[in-house]
C-alpha positions in Angstrom: 32.8 17.4 -1.4 29.0 17.4 -1.5 29.3 18.7 -5.1 31.7 15.8 -5.9 29.1 13.3 -4.5 26.4 14.7 -6.7 28.6 14.7 -9.8 29.6 11.1 -9.3 26.1 10.0 -8.6 24.8 11.8 -11.7 27.6 10.1 -13.8 26.5 6.7 -12.5 22.9 7.4 -13.2 23.4 8.8 -16.7 25.6 5.8 -17.7 23.0 3.3 -16.3 20.2 5.1 -18.3 22.3 4.9 -21.5 23.1 1.2 -21.1 21.5 -1.0 -18.5 23.8 -4.0 -17.9 22.5 -7.2 -19.6 23.4 -10.7 -18.5 26.6 -10.8 -20.5 27.9 -7.6 -19.0 27.0 -8.7 -15.4 28.9 -12.0 -15.9 31.9 -10.3 -17.4 31.9 -7.8 -14.5 31.7 -10.5 -11.8 34.4 -12.7 -13.5 36.7 -9.7 -13.8 36.2 -8.8 -10.2 36.8 -12.4 -9.1 40.1 -12.7 -11.0 41.4 -9.3 -9.7 40.3 -10.0 -6.2 41.9 -13.4 -6.0 45.2 -12.1 -7.4 45.3 -9.4 -4.8 44.6 -11.4 -1.6 48.1 -10.8 -0.1 47.6 -7.1 -0.5 44.1 -7.4 1.1 45.3 -9.2 4.2 48.2 -6.8 4.7 46.0 -3.7 4.3 43.4 -5.0 6.8 46.1 -6.0 9.3 47.6 -2.5 9.1 44.2 -1.0 9.9 43.7 -3.2 12.9 47.2 -2.9 14.2 47.2 -6.7 13.9 44.6 -9.0 12.2 45.0 -12.7 11.9 45.8 -13.5 8.3 43.8 -16.7 8.6 40.8 -14.8 9.8 41.0 -12.3 6.9 41.2 -15.2 4.4 38.3 -17.1 6.0 36.0 -14.1 6.7 36.8 -11.8 3.8 38.3 -13.8 0.9 36.4 -17.0 1.1 33.0 -15.5 1.5 33.5 -13.0 -1.3 34.7 -15.6 -3.7 31.9 -18.0 -2.7 29.3 -15.2 -3.3 30.6 -14.4 -6.7 30.6 -18.1 -7.7 27.1 -18.6 -6.4 25.8 -15.6 -8.4 27.5 -16.7 -11.6 26.0 -20.2 -11.2 22.4 -19.0 -10.5 22.3 -15.7 -12.5 20.4 -17.0 -15.5 17.7 -18.7 -13.3 17.3 -15.5 -11.2 16.9 -13.3 -14.2 14.3 -15.5 -15.9 10.8 -14.1 -15.6 8.5 -16.0 -13.2 5.2 -17.2 -14.7 2.0 -16.3 -12.8 -1.6 -17.2 -13.4 -3.6 -14.4 -15.0 -6.9 -16.0 -14.0 -9.8 -17.0 -16.3 -11.4 -13.6 -15.8 -8.7 -12.0 -18.0 -8.5 -14.7 -20.6 -6.8 -14.6 -23.0 -3.8 -13.1 -21.1 -0.4 -14.0 -19.8 1.0 -12.8 -16.4 4.6 -12.8 -15.2 7.1 -11.2 -12.8 10.2 -9.6 -14.4 13.1 -8.8 -12.1 14.6 -5.6 -13.5 17.5 -3.6 -12.1 16.7 -0.5 -10.0 19.5 1.9 -11.2 22.1 3.3 -8.8 22.7 1.6 -5.5 24.5 3.2 -2.5 26.4 1.0 -0.1 27.7 2.2 3.3 30.0 -0.4 4.7 31.6 -0.8 8.2 35.1 -1.3 9.5 34.9 -4.8 11.2 34.9 -6.8 8.0 35.8 -4.0 5.6 36.2 -6.1 2.4 33.5 -8.7 2.9 30.8 -6.2 3.9 31.7 -3.9 1.0 32.0 -6.4 -1.8 29.3 -8.9 -0.9 26.4 -6.4 -1.3 28.2 -4.9 -4.3 28.3 -8.4 -5.9 24.5 -8.7 -5.4 23.9 -5.2 -6.8 26.1 -5.9 -9.9 24.4 -9.3 -10.5 21.0 -7.5 -10.4 22.2 -5.1 -13.1 22.8 -1.9 -11.1 25.6 0.6 -10.9 27.1 1.1 -7.5 28.4 4.0 -5.3 30.4 2.7 -2.3 31.3 4.6 0.9 33.5 2.5 3.2 34.3 3.3 6.8 36.8 6.0 7.5 38.4 3.8 10.2 40.1 1.5 7.6 42.1 3.8 5.4 44.6 1.2 4.2 41.8 -1.2 3.2 39.9 1.6 1.5 43.0 2.3 -0.6 43.1 -1.4 -1.5 39.4 -1.4 -2.4 39.8 1.8 -4.5 42.6 0.2 -6.5 40.7 -3.1 -6.9 37.4 -1.4 -8.1 39.1 1.1 -10.4 40.9 -1.8 -12.1 37.7 -3.8 -12.6 35.1 -1.2 -13.5 34.7 2.1 -15.3 34.1 4.8 -12.7 30.6 5.5 -14.2 29.7 1.9 -13.3 31.2 1.5 -9.8 32.6 4.4 -7.8 34.0 4.7 -4.3 34.4 7.7 -2.1 36.1 8.1 1.3 35.4 10.4 4.2 34.0 10.7 7.7 30.5 11.2 9.2 29.8 14.4 7.3 30.4 12.6 4.0 28.3 9.6 5.1 25.4 11.9 6.0 25.6 13.7 2.6 25.9 10.3 0.9 22.8 9.0 2.6 20.8 12.0 1.3 21.5 11.2 -2.4 18.5 10.0 -4.4 19.6 6.4 -4.7 17.3 3.8 -6.1 18.3 1.6 -3.0 20.6 2.4 0.0 22.3 -0.4 1.8 23.9 0.2 5.2 25.8 -2.1 7.6 26.6 -0.7 11.1 25.2 0.2 14.4 21.5 0.7 15.2 22.1 4.3 16.2 23.7 5.2 12.9 21.2 3.1 11.0 18.4 5.3 12.3 20.2 8.4 11.0 20.8 6.7 7.6 17.1 5.8 7.3 16.0 9.3 8.3 18.3 10.8 5.6 16.9 8.4 3.0 13.3 9.3 3.7 13.9 12.7 2.0 14.0 10.9 -1.3 11.8 8.0 -0.3 14.8 5.8 -0.9 14.2 2.2 0.1 16.8 1.0 2.6 18.4 -2.3 3.7 19.7 -2.0 7.3 22.1 -4.6 8.6 22.5 -3.7 12.2 23.4 -5.7 15.3 22.3 -5.9 18.9 22.7 -8.5 21.6 22.7 -12.0 20.0 22.1 -14.7 22.6 23.6 -18.2 22.8 21.1 -20.5 24.6 22.5 -23.7 26.1 19.9 -26.4 26.8 20.5 -28.6 29.8 21.2 -31.6 27.5 23.9 -29.9 25.4 27.4 -31.3 25.0 29.2 -28.7 27.1 32.7 -29.4 25.7 31.6 -28.9 22.1 29.3 -26.1 23.0 32.1 -24.1 24.7 34.4 -24.7 21.7 31.9 -23.3 19.2 30.8 -20.4 21.4 34.5 -19.4 21.9 35.1 -19.6 18.2 32.2 -17.3 17.5 33.1 -14.9 20.3 36.8 -14.7 19.8 37.0 -14.7 16.0 38.1 -11.2 15.0 38.4 -10.5 18.7 34.6 -10.4 19.0 34.3 -7.5 16.5 31.5 -9.3 14.7 27.9 -8.3 14.5 26.7 -11.9 14.8 29.1 -12.9 17.6 27.4 -14.4 20.6 26.8 -11.4 22.8 25.8 -13.3 26.0 25.3 -16.9 27.1 22.3 -18.4 28.8 23.4 -21.4 30.8 21.8 -23.8 33.3 22.7 -22.7 36.8 24.1 -26.1 37.7 26.6 -26.1 34.8 28.2 -22.7 35.6 31.5 -24.0 37.1 32.0 -26.6 34.5 31.4 -24.1 31.7 33.9 -21.7 33.2 36.6 -24.4 33.6 36.0 -25.5 29.9 36.4 -21.9 28.7 39.6 -21.4 30.6 41.1 -24.7 29.4 40.1 -24.3 25.7 41.1 -20.6 25.5 44.6 -21.5 27.0 45.0 -24.2 24.4 44.2 -21.8 21.6 46.0 -18.7 22.6 48.2 -19.3 25.7 49.2 -15.6 26.0 47.4 -13.3 23.7 50.1 -10.6 23.5 52.1 -11.3 20.4 49.8 -14.2 19.4 49.5 -14.1 15.6 46.0 -15.8 15.7 44.5 -13.2 18.1 43.3 -10.0 16.4 43.7 -6.6 18.0 40.9 -4.1 18.7 40.5 -1.8 15.7 41.5 1.6 17.3 41.9 3.5 20.6 38.2 4.6 20.7 36.9 1.0 20.5 39.5 -0.2 23.0 38.5 2.4 25.5 34.8 1.7 25.0 35.4 -2.0 25.7 37.5 -1.4 28.8 34.9 0.9 30.1 32.3 -1.8 29.8 34.6 -4.1 31.8 35.2 -1.4 34.3 31.5 -0.8 34.8 30.9 -4.5 35.5 33.8 -4.6 37.9 32.6 -1.5 39.8 29.2 -3.2 40.1 30.9 -6.1 41.8 30.3 -8.7 39.1 32.7 -11.6 39.0 35.3 -11.2 36.2 37.3 -14.1 34.9 40.1 -13.5 32.4 40.6 -16.5 30.2 44.3 -15.9 29.3 47.1 -13.9 30.7 49.0 -11.0 29.2 52.8 -11.2 29.2 53.2 -7.4 29.0 50.1 -5.4 29.9 51.5 -2.0 28.9 52.6 -3.3 25.6 49.3 -4.9 25.0 47.4 -1.7 25.7 49.5 0.2 23.2 48.7 -2.4 20.6 45.0 -2.5 21.6 45.2 -6.2 22.6 42.2 -7.0 24.9 42.2 -10.5 26.5 39.0 -12.5 26.5 37.0 -12.3 29.7 33.9 -13.8 31.2 31.5 -11.7 33.3 29.3 -13.8 35.5 25.7 -12.9 36.0 25.8 -9.2 35.4 22.7 -7.3 36.3 20.5 -6.2 33.4 21.2 -2.5 34.1 24.9 -2.8 33.7 26.4 -1.3 30.5 27.6 -4.6 29.2 24.0 -5.9 29.2 22.6 -2.7 27.7 25.0 -2.3 24.7 26.2 -4.5 21.9 29.6 -5.6 23.1 31.5 -6.0 19.8 34.6 -7.4 21.6 36.0 -10.4 23.5 33.9 -9.9 26.7 31.3 -12.6 27.3 28.6 -12.2 29.9 27.2 -15.5 31.3 23.6 -15.5 32.6 22.4 -18.6 34.5 18.9 -19.9 34.5 16.9 -22.4 36.5 14.3 -23.4 33.8 14.5 -23.5 30.0 11.2 -21.5 29.8 12.8 -18.8 31.9 15.7 -18.5 29.5 13.4 -18.3 26.5 11.3 -15.6 28.2 14.5 -13.6 28.8 15.2 -13.6 25.1 11.7 -12.9 24.0 11.3 -9.9 26.3 14.2 -8.1 24.6 14.8 -6.7 21.2 14.9 -9.2 18.4 18.5 -10.2 17.8 20.5 -10.4 14.6 21.6 -13.9 15.4 20.3 -16.6 17.8 22.4 -19.7 18.7 20.8 -22.8 20.3 22.8 -25.7 21.7 21.1 -29.0 22.4 21.4 -32.7 21.7 17.7 -33.3 21.2 15.1 -31.8 19.0 12.4 -30.7 21.5 14.4 -27.8 23.1 15.5 -26.6 19.6 11.9 -26.6 18.2 10.6 -24.9 21.4 13.1 -22.1 20.9 12.4 -21.8 17.1 8.7 -21.6 17.8 9.1 -18.8 20.3 12.0 -16.6 19.3 12.1 -14.3 16.2 15.6 -13.5 15.1 17.4 -12.3 12.0 19.2 -15.7 11.7 19.6 -18.9 13.6 22.4 -21.4 13.9 21.9 -24.7 15.8 24.9 -26.2 17.6 27.4 -23.8 16.2 28.0 -20.1 15.6 28.7 -17.7 12.7 28.3 -20.3 9.9 24.8 -19.2 8.9 26.4 -16.0 7.5 28.8 -18.0 5.3 26.0 -20.1 3.7 25.7 -18.4 0.3 22.2 -19.8 -0.4 20.7 -18.5 2.9 19.5 -14.9 3.1 21.1 -12.7 5.8 19.3 -9.8 7.5 18.0 -8.5 10.8 14.5 -8.0 12.2 13.2 -5.1 14.2 16.0 -3.3 16.0 18.6 -5.6 14.4 17.7 -4.4 10.9 15.5 -4.8 7.8 15.9 -6.4 4.4 18.1 -9.2 3.2 21.1 -10.0 1.1 23.3 -12.9 0.0 22.3 -15.2 -2.9 18.9 -15.0 -4.5 17.6 -12.7 -1.8 20.4 -10.2 -2.5 19.6 -10.3 -6.2 15.9 -9.6 -5.3 16.8 -6.8 -2.9 18.5 -4.9 -5.7 15.8 -5.6 -8.3 12.3 -4.5 -8.9 9.9 -7.4 -9.1 7.9 -5.8 -11.9 4.5 -7.5 -12.6 3.5 -7.7 -16.3 0.1 -8.6 -17.7 0.0 -9.2 -21.4 -3.5 -9.2 -23.0 -4.2 -11.1 -26.3 -7.0 -11.0 -28.9 -8.0 -7.3 -28.9 -11.4 -8.4 -30.3 -12.3 -10.0 -27.0 -15.1 -8.5 -24.9 -14.0 -5.4 -22.9 -16.3 -5.4 -19.9 -14.6 -2.4 -18.3 -15.7 -0.1 -21.0 -19.0 1.8 -20.6 -21.8 1.4 -21.4 -21.6 -1.8 -19.3 -23.6 -4.6 -20.7 -25.1 -7.9 -19.7 -21.7 -9.7 -19.7 -20.4 -7.3 -17.0 -23.5 -7.8 -14.9 -23.2 -11.5 -15.1 -19.6 -11.5 -14.2 -20.1 -9.2 -11.2 -22.9 -11.5 -9.9 -20.7 -14.6 -10.3 -17.7 -13.1 -8.6 -19.6 -11.5 -5.7 -22.0 -14.3 -4.8 
């Protein structure tokens, strides 16, 4: 299999060297992908649901189809502008001359995509890489075999295999894939695996973009509208059953509002789902391993004596377990040493931490790893600006959740332990391009003051610039 990886990579590289995609080819590729993808949406939703055991068709259309189509349209609309060289000032010292930045494709890009949004998180970086003029080698997660088969058919129908290729396999293939001499390597997944990917990439000094995760807080200011806030936090937490890297991982709430918050969560969740078992809008946990990991987080919190509040009932617990249906649950004021406060949750369990002062809540966030997403809820500007002035996060959404990812003209990426680099829109195009500075000199008869023997002109210039 390692030999197959190298053969495919070399084929992609050789084809790129022979013909670097120009603007016309990039547009044709994106338009062809858009048409084929749109025509295959029923197959996409079916494949994803089979991998999850059950995945809400609406969630697949909103989180996979809508974002991919929007990204393609945005790239097509802006591509000419992004490709245009940027003028820079050469400076009078180099007159007569012209300076510019040209954005040139890198070559062959490797993409390692995860299982939680297997189409969106495979195709969105691929779209940016194609728009920037690269060839792409994709390695999707082994946990979504039906979706991988769908992606293989889609990409083979749209691209020659020496322009876009896809390979499947487990951790051993991912490790070998990460060691290939890519011109850029893009990874979405856990922080632990991201470290391994980055280590493997250093062998070839391959630049990497790491889209990781961590514990993304939702901070509720004392003046927030609690009914709307609960609605939007629940949407962000329960979409895809919480299997979202930017889902609210825990809530910071004024101590005096705890009981009202709990009552709102119970009421609103019941209105949405009633009983989650058999509910078509409630997504299952992807597999047995993830289901057991989440139940162990809940068990640890229970053993520690933390108050656990299920938000909906199960009509048949045994059947739900066999289908990996995990009901949403609040965990009240877990201690910071509990597993649920140490690990990224990635599921429908929501810890609630109360605070007595807003500054105390901000300090709690600042003292921890920088999150991939940060959510602030307030009806006034001062608490929001206070938070924005103190917290560094990968992305921020004010008075809602998740939507910052769907905004095609906003870059998306982590910071520190939540990742490095950006994609989406123009930043995605730039990530997969080399900003190549070009200085063009005119009038070869002009004075060359860098050529020995140095004369009076060079002496005068040095005195002027160093005074």
